[in-house]
Structures are given as C-alpha cells and as structure tokens.
N, C-alpha and C positions, 0 to 999 in steps of 0.2 A: 489271754492272747490266742493258745493253743484251741479252746472252744469258738473264738471267733471265725479263725482259717478253719477251723471243722465246719462249722455253721456256711460261712464261703463255700467249700470246696460241694458239700450237699448239696446247696442252693443249684451250685452249678451243674452236679451230674442229675440233678432233677430236671432240670431246664435242658440238658441235652436228650435227657429219654423220650419228655414229652414231645420235644421236635421230633425226634424220631419217629415215635409213633401214630402223628398223625397220617390220617389220608387223604390221599389227591383228590381234588377236586374234578366232578366231571366236565369233558368240556363236552357244548351242546355242538353237535353236527352238521354242519349247514355246506353247501355247492362250494361257499368260497375256501372252508376248511379241510372236505372231506380226503382231499389227495394227501394231507399231510400225516394220513393214518392209515388210508388205504392206495392200494394200486391195481392198475388195471391192465390185464392182456389179453390179445387176442390170438385166436389163431383159426384156417380154415382148413379142412379135411381138402385133400385131393379130389379135383372135382372132373365128376365122373358123367360121361358124353353120352347121350343118345338119341338116335333120329327115329323119328315116330311120325309118321304119316307124311315122309320127306319135310319133315323141321326138326332142326337142331335143339335140342336141350340139352343144359348143365344142370348137375346138382351139385350142391356141397352142403358143409356142417361149419358153422361159423361158430368158437366156443369164445366164451366170455368166463375170464377165471378172474379172481380179484383175489388179493391176502393183503393182511397188516402188515404194514411198514412201520409200526410205531408199538412196543410192549405195551400191555395194558391187553383189554376189552370191551367189546361193543353191546350197548345197551341199548334194548327195543328200536333198532336200528333199521335203515329200510333208505332204500337207493335206486331210484331211475335212470338209466342212461339211453339215451336216443343215437344209434348207427346209423348214418346216411348211407344207404348201400350205392354201389357205383357200378360202372361197367356192365350195367345192364343185369343185375341182380335185383331179384326182391325177394321176400319172404315168402315160403308156402304156403298157399293154402291151409295146409294138413300141420303146420308149426300151429302152438300153443299161444303164440307172438302175434297172428296173422290178424292185419286190420285191411278190409279191403279197399278204405280207405287212405290208407297211408303205407302201402306193401313196399316201396320202395325206402320204407325206414324202420328197423328194427327198435322197436320200444319193450326195454327188458327193466321188469320192475319186478325188485328182490328183499327177504327181509335178510338181512345178514346176521349168522352165529355168532356168538361173543367172541370167538378167534377171529373171524374178520375173513376168513378160507369160506369159498364160494364160488360154485362152477354151475355152468349153465350150455347146453346147447341148442343151436338152433336151426333151421331146415334153411336153406334157401333153393330158389329155381334161377334160371335164364331160358330165355327161348330166342332163336335166330341170330341176331347180333350183338354177343358178348364176350369179354376177356376174361382171361384167369382173375378173379380177386388179388387184391394187391394188399397183402397182408404188412407190408412197410408203411405203410400208408392208410391206417384205419384213424378216420376220425370220427369223435364223440364226444358227447356232450352231456354231463352231469345234470338231470334237470330237477331234480326232485331229491331233497334227504330229508330225516328227521333221526331220531337218538342222539344218545352221548355216546363218548369215550372217556373212560377211565383209565389214564394213564399207570400203570404201573409204580411201586414204590422205587 
C-alpha cells in the first residue's frame, strides 16, 4: 500500500513539474491582434511659426511611441503604421518618411526590438492656412505586421 501511494505521489509530482516547465507558444502577430501586445501613443511638439516672403509657415514634430502591453518578447516583429495628417499639415520634404505622392500621410515602418519599446520622430510642415495639430484626435491605421510575440511564463 505504501509503495502504491508513493508511486502515485511521485507521478503527480512529475506531472506538475512537467506542466511548469513547458514553454509558452509564440503568437503570430497580425493587424488584428497587434494591439493586444503593443500600444501606440503620439505627441506633437510646440508649433514654430515663421513668415517667409509673406507666407506663414508652421513647423512641428510628430513623435510615435510604442510599448508592450503584455509581458513577453517580440521576435522578428515589423510594423507599418499610416497616419493621415490633418489641419493643413504634411510630411516635410527633409523627413526620411517623405513621399511626394502621399505627403499628407505619414507612413512609419519599423522593426520592433524584443522589448517592444520603440520611438521615432518626424518633421511636419504647413503653409498659409493651417491649424495647430490635434494630439487628442490622431487617427492611425496599422497596415502591416509580421513576426511573433512569446508571452512570459
């Protein structure tokens, strides 16, 4: 009887140990699930105003920050975010994201580090008739996602 009870307890202990040592499965990231693992925030710098040859110009920076909202790590993760610019603003021709065919849309493509923490800043310009950017109402679309997220145990 003691041997049988010992064998049952040993088997239960081994099953518990095996269950604890299993690694979490990586999750394939998609445009539908990325915000379960990653959050985005945006901020504009103060608008600098200048008048050149009688034309009013505005200059500001838009900073995109993202950070993990779940405990784990990203592997080979890339994200593309499109931000339509409003109130007369466009991407400055000196900015790395400038596209003359789509200057009123900021397209940010980046590779995430394993931690998910990432930040980039872009130069925006406006001329003649423009309003200060509205940081409270930034619309964005996540258009492409690849890679995986592995939750911590």
